[in-house]
C-alpha positions in Angstrom: 33.7 20.7 -30.4 31.8 17.9 -28.6 29.7 18.7 -25.6 31.3 17.5 -22.3 29.0 16.8 -19.5 30.7 17.7 -16.2 28.0 16.8 -13.7 28.3 13.0 -13.6 29.1 13.1 -9.8 26.1 15.3 -9.1 23.8 13.0 -11.1 25.1 10.0 -9.2 24.6 11.8 -5.9 21.1 12.8 -6.8 20.3 9.2 -7.9 21.7 7.8 -4.7 19.7 10.3 -2.5 16.5 9.5 -4.5 16.9 5.8 -4.0 17.5 6.3 -0.2 14.4 8.4 0.0 12.3 5.9 -1.9 13.6 3.1 0.5 12.9 5.3 3.5 9.3 6.0 2.3 8.7 2.3 1.8 10.0 1.6 5.4 7.7 4.4 6.7 4.8 3.1 4.7 5.3 -0.4 6.1 5.4 1.0 9.7 2.2 2.9 9.1 0.5 -0.2 7.9 1.7 -2.1 10.9 0.5 0.6 13.3 -2.9 0.8 11.5 -3.3 -3.0 11.9 -2.4 -2.7 15.6 -4.8 0.2 16.1 -7.6 -1.7 14.3 -7.1 -4.8 16.6 -6.9 -2.7 19.8 -10.0 -0.7 18.8 -11.9 -3.9 18.2 -10.8 -5.3 21.5 -11.8 -2.0 23.2 -15.2 -2.2 21.6 -15.6 -5.8 22.5 -14.9 -4.9 26.1 -17.7 -2.4 26.0 -15.7 0.8 26.2 -16.9 2.8 23.2 -15.7 6.3 24.2 -14.0 8.2 21.4 -11.4 9.9 23.6 -8.2 8.6 25.1 -7.1 9.2 28.7 -5.7 12.7 27.8 -9.1 13.7 26.4 -7.8 13.7 22.8 -9.9 12.1 20.0 -8.7 8.7 19.1 -7.3 8.3 15.6 -9.9 6.8 13.3 -8.9 3.3 12.2 -10.0 3.8 8.6 -7.9 6.8 7.6 -8.1 5.9 4.0 -10.5 4.2 1.6 -10.6 0.8 0.1 -8.6 1.7 -3.0 -5.7 3.2 -1.0 -5.8 0.2 1.4 -5.6 -2.2 -1.6 -2.9 -0.1 -3.2 -0.8 -0.1 0.0 -1.2 -3.9 0.6 -0.1 -4.7 -2.9 2.7 -2.2 -3.0 4.2 -3.3 0.3 3.8 -7.0 -0.3 7.0 -9.0 -0.8 5.2 -11.4 -3.2 2.3 -11.7 -5.6 -1.2 -11.7 -3.9 -4.6 -13.2 -4.8 -7.7 -11.1 -4.4 -8.6 -13.1 -1.4 -5.3 -12.5 0.3 -5.6 -8.8 -0.5 -9.1 -8.7 1.0 -7.9 -10.4 4.2 -5.0 -7.9 4.5 -7.3 -5.0 4.0 -9.6 -6.3 6.7 -6.7 -6.4 9.1 -6.3 -2.7 8.5 -9.8 -2.1 9.8 -11.6 -1.4 6.6 -15.3 -1.8 7.1 -16.8 -3.6 4.1 -20.4 -3.2 5.4 -20.6 0.2 3.7 -20.0 -1.3 0.2 -23.0 -2.7 -1.7 -21.0 -5.6 -3.1 -19.6 -8.4 -1.0 -16.0 -7.8 0.2 -14.3 -9.9 -2.5 -16.3 -8.3 -5.3 -15.4 -4.8 -3.9 -11.7 -5.8 -3.9 -12.0 -7.1 -7.5 -13.5 -3.8 -8.6 -10.6 -1.9 -7.1 -8.1 -4.3 -8.7 -9.7 -3.7 -12.1 -9.3 0.0 -11.6 -5.7 -0.3 -10.4 -4.9 -2.4 -13.4 -6.5 0.2 -15.7 -4.4 2.9 -14.0 -1.3 0.7 -14.8 -0.4 0.5 -11.1 -0.7 -3.3 -10.8 -0.3 -6.2 -13.2 -1.4 -9.8 -13.3 1.6 -11.7 -12.0 0.3 -15.2 -12.8 -2.7 -17.4 -12.8 -2.5 -20.5 -10.7 -3.5 -23.9 -12.1 -6.8 -23.6 -10.2 -7.5 -20.4 -12.2 -6.8 -17.9 -9.4 -5.2 -14.7 -10.5 -2.3 -13.2 -8.6 -1.4 -9.5 -8.7 1.8 -7.5 -8.1 2.7 -3.9 -7.8 3.8 -2.2 -11.0 3.3 1.5 -10.1 5.6 4.4 -9.7 7.2 3.4 -6.4 9.7 1.1 -7.9 13.5 1.5 -7.4 15.0 4.6 -8.9 16.0 4.1 -12.5 19.6 4.5 -13.4 20.5 8.0 -14.5 22.6 6.6 -17.4 19.5 5.0 -18.9 18.0 8.5 -19.2 21.0 10.1 -20.8 
């Protein structure tokens, strides 16, 4: 007697919910990046105006701009991009997040290239193309892609 799988509807429901959660996480991640960029700009403006206090009007500590390191910043920029990016574009985007490159011994672009090499070895990114000028472009390849079809796993 052949085995009859009676849970197709449950599988489809789970797959749909998983996809919705992945999409929601991406939306949230994009919003977090936008808020970090806004915070970085406002903190720079505040420092330029000479107000260096570390507490807000309520007396609470201000959220540090750099709440993650260079690797996570590069990972987020690439993952949330809607296109392939060059190392220079990634560096500029990471700078808008408030990452301070002065603490790295290498120049900013070299530091980004080191991170890109690691992300490539982790199989999270891939070389998308190389321009006629010889510039390499990268795209996200990691685990946060669209949910795979359940049928492909059965």
